[in-house]
C-alpha positions as CSV (number, residue, x, y, z in Angstrom):
1,M,97.7,8.1,129.5
2,K,96.7,7.9,126.0
3,S,93.5,9.9,126.1
4,L,95.7,12.4,128.3
5,F,98.0,12.7,125.4
6,S,95.3,13.2,122.9
7,I,93.8,15.8,124.9
8,S,97.4,17.8,124.9
9,L,97.8,17.3,121.5
10,F,94.5,18.7,120.5
11,A,94.9,21.9,122.8
12,A,98.4,22.6,121.1
13,L,96.9,22.4,117.7
14,L,94.1,24.7,118.6
15,G,96.6,27.2,119.9
16,L,98.4,27.3,116.9
17,G,95.2,28.1,115.0
18,L,94.2,30.8,117.4
19,G,97.6,32.3,117.2
20,A,97.7,32.3,113.4
21,G,94.1,34.0,113.1
22,L,95.1,36.7,115.5
23,A,98.2,37.4,113.4
24,Y,96.1,37.7,110.5
25,V,93.8,40.1,112.1
26,E,96.4,42.5,113.5
27,V,98.8,42.3,110.4
28,P,96.8,42.8,107.2
29,P,98.5,41.7,103.8
30,V,101.0,43.8,102.4
31,A,99.0,44.3,99.4
32,N,95.9,45.7,101.4
33,Q,98.3,47.9,103.1
34,R,99.4,49.7,99.8
35,S,96.0,50.1,98.6
36,A,94.9,52.0,101.5
37,L,97.8,54.7,101.1
38,P,97.0,58.1,99.3
39,E,98.3,58.4,95.8
40,Q,101.6,60.1,95.6
41,S,102.4,62.9,93.0
42,N,105.2,63.0,91.0
43,P,108.3,64.5,92.4
44,G,108.4,67.4,90.1
45,E,104.9,68.4,90.4
46,Q,103.6,71.0,92.7
47,P,100.0,70.9,94.1
48,E,97.8,74.0,93.3
49,R,97.1,75.9,96.5
50,T,93.7,78.1,96.6
51,P,94.5,81.3,98.6
52,E,92.7,81.3,101.8
53,V,89.8,83.5,102.3
54,S,91.2,85.5,105.3
55,S,94.2,86.5,102.8
56,L,91.7,88.4,100.5
57,P,89.8,91.7,100.6
58,K,86.5,91.1,102.3
59,A,83.7,93.8,102.4
60,E,81.4,93.8,105.1
61,L,78.4,96.0,105.7
62,S,76.1,96.6,108.7
63,E,73.2,97.3,106.3
64,T,72.6,97.3,102.8
65,V,68.9,98.2,103.2
66,F,67.7,101.5,104.6
67,K,64.0,101.7,105.4
68,F,63.3,105.6,105.7
69,G,59.4,105.5,106.4
70,N,57.2,107.9,104.8
71,I,58.8,110.9,102.5
72,E,56.9,113.9,101.2
73,R,56.8,114.0,97.6
74,G,59.5,116.4,96.4
75,T,61.7,116.0,99.6
76,S,65.3,115.3,99.4
77,M,67.0,112.8,101.9
78,S,70.4,111.0,102.2
79,H,71.6,108.3,104.1
80,V,75.4,106.9,104.7
81,F,76.3,103.2,104.4
82,K,79.5,102.1,105.8
83,I,82.0,99.8,104.4
84,R,84.5,97.8,106.2
85,N,87.2,95.6,104.9
86,V,87.6,92.5,107.2
87,G,90.1,90.8,104.8
88,Q,93.8,91.0,104.9
89,M,94.2,92.6,101.4
90,P,93.1,96.2,100.4
91,L,89.7,96.8,99.1
92,H,88.6,98.7,96.2
93,V,85.3,100.1,95.8
94,E,83.5,101.7,92.9
95,V,80.3,103.2,92.0
96,E,79.0,101.2,89.2
97,S,75.5,102.3,88.7
98,T,72.4,104.1,90.2
99,T,68.7,103.9,89.8
100,C,67.1,107.2,88.4
101,K,65.7,108.7,91.4
102,C,69.2,108.2,93.5
103,T,72.4,109.9,93.2
104,V,76.0,108.8,95.3
105,G,78.4,111.2,96.7
106,D,81.8,110.5,96.3
107,L,82.9,107.7,98.7
108,S,85.2,109.0,101.6
109,K,87.9,106.5,100.1
110,N,87.8,103.9,97.3
111,D,90.7,101.9,98.7
112,I,89.9,100.5,102.1
113,G,92.9,99.0,104.0
114,P,92.6,95.9,106.3
115,N,90.4,96.9,109.2
116,E,89.7,100.2,107.7
117,E,86.2,101.7,106.7
118,S,84.8,103.8,104.0
119,E,81.5,105.6,103.7
120,V,79.1,106.0,100.6
121,L,76.7,108.7,100.8
122,L,73.2,107.8,98.9
123,E,70.9,110.8,98.2
124,W,67.4,110.8,96.5
125,V,64.5,113.0,95.8
126,A,61.1,111.7,95.8
127,K,59.7,112.8,92.4
128,T,57.3,110.0,92.1
129,G,53.8,110.2,93.0
130,P,52.1,108.7,96.2
131,G,53.1,105.2,96.7
132,P,56.0,102.7,97.5
133,F,59.4,104.0,96.8
134,R,62.4,101.8,96.3
135,H,65.7,102.9,94.7
136,G,69.6,102.5,95.0
137,A,73.0,101.8,93.8
138,V,75.1,99.3,92.9
139,L,78.9,99.1,94.1
140,S,81.6,97.1,92.4
141,T,84.5,95.6,94.7
142,N,87.6,93.3,94.3
143,D,86.1,91.0,96.8
144,P,86.1,87.6,95.3
145,T,82.9,86.6,97.4
146,Q,80.8,89.8,96.4
147,S,82.2,91.5,93.4
148,S,78.6,93.5,93.5
149,I,77.0,95.0,96.5
150,N,73.4,96.4,96.2
151,L,72.3,99.4,98.3
152,T,68.7,100.3,98.5
153,V,66.7,102.9,100.0
154,E,62.8,102.0,100.5
155,G,59.8,103.7,102.0
156,Q,56.6,105.4,101.0
157,V,56.0,108.7,99.1
158,V,52.8,110.6,100.8
159,E,51.6,114.0,99.9
160,S,50.5,116.6,102.2
161,T,51.8,119.2,100.2
162,A,52.1,119.9,96.5
163,M,53.6,122.3,93.9
164,S,51.9,123.4,90.9
165,P,53.8,123.3,88.3
166,S,56.4,121.3,89.9
167,E,59.1,122.8,88.0
168,L,60.1,126.5,86.8
169,I,60.3,126.2,83.0
170,F,61.2,129.4,81.3
171,G,61.4,127.8,77.4
172,T,63.1,130.1,74.7
173,V,64.3,133.4,76.0
174,R,65.5,136.2,73.7
175,K,68.6,137.7,74.7
176,G,67.8,141.2,76.6
177,E,64.4,140.1,77.8
178,S,63.7,139.6,81.6
179,P,61.0,136.8,81.6
180,S,59.5,135.4,84.6
181,A,58.1,131.6,85.7
182,T,55.8,131.1,88.6
183,L,54.6,128.2,90.9
184,Y,52.5,127.6,93.8
185,L,53.5,125.6,97.1
186,M,50.4,124.5,98.9
187,S,49.4,122.5,102.1
188,F,46.4,120.5,102.6
189,L,47.1,120.6,106.3
190,D,45.8,123.2,108.9
191,Q,49.4,124.7,108.8
192,E,50.5,127.9,107.3
193,V,53.2,127.4,104.6
194,K,56.3,129.4,105.0
195,I,59.5,129.3,103.2
196,L,62.3,129.9,105.5
197,D,65.2,130.3,103.1
198,Y,66.4,129.0,99.6
199,E,69.2,128.4,97.6
200,L,70.4,127.8,93.8
201,S,72.7,125.0,93.0
202,D,74.3,127.1,90.2
203,T,76.1,130.2,91.7
204,E,76.7,131.7,88.5
205,L,73.0,131.7,87.4
206,A,71.9,132.8,91.0
207,K,73.6,136.1,90.0
208,L,70.9,136.6,87.4
209,M,67.9,135.0,88.9
210,E,65.6,136.8,91.2
211,I,63.5,134.7,93.5
212,S,60.2,136.5,94.9
213,I,58.2,134.5,97.5
214,T,54.8,136.1,98.3
215,S,51.6,134.6,100.4
216,A,49.0,133.5,98.1
217,D,45.1,133.7,98.5
218,L,42.9,130.7,98.5
219,D,41.1,131.6,95.6
220,E,44.4,131.8,93.4
221,L,45.7,128.5,94.6
222,P,45.5,125.7,91.7
223,S,44.0,123.1,94.1
224,P,40.5,124.0,95.7
225,D,41.4,121.6,98.6
226,A,44.6,123.6,99.8
227,K,44.4,125.3,103.0
228,S,47.3,127.7,102.6
229,G,49.9,128.3,100.2
230,V,52.6,130.5,98.7
231,K,53.7,131.9,95.3
232,I,57.2,131.6,94.3
233,T,58.1,133.7,91.2
234,A,61.7,133.5,89.5
235,T,62.9,136.4,87.3
236,Y,65.6,135.9,84.9
237,R,67.8,138.5,83.7
238,T,69.6,137.4,80.6
239,G,73.6,137.9,80.6
240,K,76.1,137.9,78.0
241,T,76.0,133.9,77.4
242,I,73.4,132.2,75.3
243,G,72.2,128.8,75.4
244,P,70.7,126.4,77.9
245,F,70.5,127.3,81.6
246,R,69.8,124.5,84.2
247,S,69.8,124.7,88.0
248,W,68.0,123.3,91.1
249,L,66.2,125.8,93.6
250,T,66.2,124.3,97.1
251,L,63.3,125.6,99.4
252,N,63.8,124.9,103.1
253,T,60.2,125.2,104.6
254,N,58.4,125.3,108.0
255,L,56.3,121.9,107.0
256,K,56.9,119.0,109.1
257,N,56.7,116.3,106.2
258,A,58.4,118.6,103.6
259,E,61.2,120.5,105.2
260,K,63.5,120.6,102.0
261,L,61.9,120.7,98.6
262,T,64.1,120.6,95.2
263,V,62.6,122.4,92.0
264,L,64.2,122.4,88.7
265,I,64.6,125.5,87.0
266,A,65.5,125.6,83.3
267,G,65.4,127.5,80.1
268,N,67.2,128.4,76.7
269,V,68.7,131.9,75.7
270,V,68.8,132.6,72.2
271,G,70.3,135.7,70.3
272,D,72.2,136.6,67.0
273,I,74.1,133.2,67.3
274,S,72.1,130.1,66.4
275,I,72.9,126.3,65.8
276,F,71.4,124.0,63.5
277,G,72.1,120.5,62.4
278,P,71.2,116.7,62.8
279,G,70.3,116.1,66.5
280,W,70.1,119.7,67.3
281,N,67.2,120.8,69.5
282,A,67.2,124.5,69.5
283,P,64.4,125.2,72.3
284,V,66.4,123.5,74.8
285,G,69.7,124.0,73.6
286,L,70.6,120.2,73.5
287,L,72.3,118.0,71.1
288,R,71.3,114.4,71.2
289,M,74.0,112.0,69.7
290,G,72.1,108.7,71.0
291,S,73.7,105.5,72.0
292,F,76.6,103.9,69.8
293,S,79.4,101.4,69.8
294,G,82.7,102.8,71.3
295,D,84.5,100.6,68.6
296,Q,83.0,102.9,66.1
297,G,82.4,106.3,67.8
298,K,80.3,109.0,66.1
299,V,80.5,112.3,64.4
300,V,78.0,115.1,64.2
301,K,78.3,118.2,61.9
302,L,76.7,121.4,63.0
303,K,76.6,124.8,61.8
304,V,76.9,127.7,64.0
305,A,75.1,130.7,62.2
306,I,75.9,134.4,63.2
307,R,73.6,137.4,62.1
308,G,73.9,140.9,62.2
309,E,76.4,143.9,61.9
310,F,79.2,141.6,63.7
311,A,78.7,138.6,61.3
312,Q,81.8,139.5,59.3
313,E,84.1,140.0,62.0
314,A,83.1,137.1,64.2
315,R,85.5,134.2,65.5
316,L,84.9,131.3,67.5
317,E,87.0,128.9,69.6
318,V,86.2,125.8,71.9
319,A,86.6,127.1,75.5
320,E,85.4,124.2,77.6
321,V,84.3,120.3,76.8
322,D,82.8,117.9,79.4
323,P,83.7,115.0,79.6
324,P,87.2,114.6,78.1
325,Q,86.0,111.8,75.9
326,L,83.8,114.5,73.8
327,K,85.6,116.2,71.3
328,A,84.5,119.5,69.7
329,T,86.3,121.3,66.6
330,V,85.6,124.6,65.0
331,G,86.0,124.8,61.4
332,E,86.7,127.5,58.7
333,P,83.8,130.2,58.8
334,Q,81.8,130.5,55.5
335,Q,80.5,134.0,54.7
336,M,76.7,133.3,53.3
337,G,76.3,137.1,53.0
338,E,76.7,140.5,54.4
339,K,75.2,139.9,57.8
340,L,75.5,135.9,57.8
341,L,78.2,133.9,58.7
342,H,78.3,130.1,59.0
343,V,80.9,128.2,61.4
344,P,81.1,124.5,61.1
345,L,81.1,122.8,64.4
346,I,82.1,119.1,64.5
347,V,81.4,117.2,67.5
348,E,82.8,114.0,68.1
349,V,83.1,110.8,70.4
350,P,86.3,108.8,68.9
351,A,86.4,105.3,68.0
352,G,87.7,103.3,70.6
353,T,86.0,105.3,73.5
354,S,85.2,103.2,76.6
355,P,81.6,103.0,77.7
356,I,80.2,106.0,79.2
357,V,76.9,107.5,80.0
358,R,75.8,111.0,79.5
359,L,72.1,111.0,78.9
360,G,70.9,113.9,81.3
361,E,68.7,113.3,84.6
362,P,67.5,111.0,85.9
363,V,70.0,108.7,84.4
364,S,73.4,110.8,84.5
365,S,74.3,114.3,84.1
366,D,74.6,116.0,80.7
367,A,77.7,116.6,78.6
368,H,78.4,120.3,77.8
369,I,80.3,122.2,75.4
370,V,81.3,126.1,75.5
371,L,82.3,128.1,72.7
372,R,83.8,131.5,72.9
373,S,83.3,134.3,70.3
374,N,84.8,137.8,70.1
375,H,81.3,139.2,70.0
376,E,81.0,141.7,72.6
377,E,77.1,141.1,73.5
378,I,77.6,137.1,73.4
379,P,81.1,136.2,74.4
380,D,79.9,132.4,75.0
381,I,77.7,130.0,73.8
382,R,76.6,126.8,75.7
383,L,75.4,123.6,74.4
384,R,74.3,120.6,76.1
385,V,75.1,117.2,74.8
386,R,73.7,113.7,75.6
387,F,75.1,110.5,74.4
388,A,75.9,106.7,75.4
389,V,78.9,104.9,74.4
390,E,78.1,101.1,74.4
């Protein structure tokens, strides 16, 4: 009996020990429970929330690089890139910059709603010599994940045709003259060159410019390796406007790799009215103001000289200025002689002007100023201006 009692007592004690052990495992100490809980913020504080990506504007492009293969030197090409907004807020897109061989047409729309699409047209002219070509544009957006988008066109410039010279430059032209400029378009393949049609980009200049296209004999072509060619002659009849003229002549040809060629036409008409002063380049009718800080701006003082019988009666006024950040003011005329009048012309970019680049091709377009006179022979005087506000 005694041993049976001992066994029973040992079993009871063993059961109590196991029960206490299990209770400790299943119910941890209170202190340990509290340490496992996350920290609570103060009742008056609100946790910061980050907007979900899906609730923001988001730009999506099927392509950012377009490979066009081979392109004939001097040929114009274009490609349309499509931008879709896959976010839930309006997407705003602007053209930030382009490389020197590319231009961007207007976006079909700058503000793109959710699930809407916009198109950007990238155009380029292969003016570089034979070899690799890689240029493009940069777009800025309000998409926080890609504030800048690079669009690139790349390929190879080849040359089975050539133009000599590559531009129709008239230089300085006296009012009343009718000068001509000539170039040759040559093919190095066994194919006769033909110009199907042509067009001048400046419709007003087209009224004063006569284009003549004739077949050229092999012995008159500038390159002895040419198999055929045509002679293109532009004759300019000066009108009533003096100053620089500039346009692009587009030639549509029968050549497979050079179906569309672009040629620069430029010159400067001078007469009894001339301009002089710092930064003024008379042979091309161009004022170079250079680069300067927008905080300071810049002022250039020029003189317009009017000669001849009309000098004493001549009057000038500013007829047109582009862009509006550029200012032009005509001062009081100064009689320098019986047949000589000086008129001050102040050209200014005011202090506080935002950054802008007008440095001419290939960077951008020229700025310009048009002065109007009461001179019967010369009613308009045109000035080209180049500047950059940093």
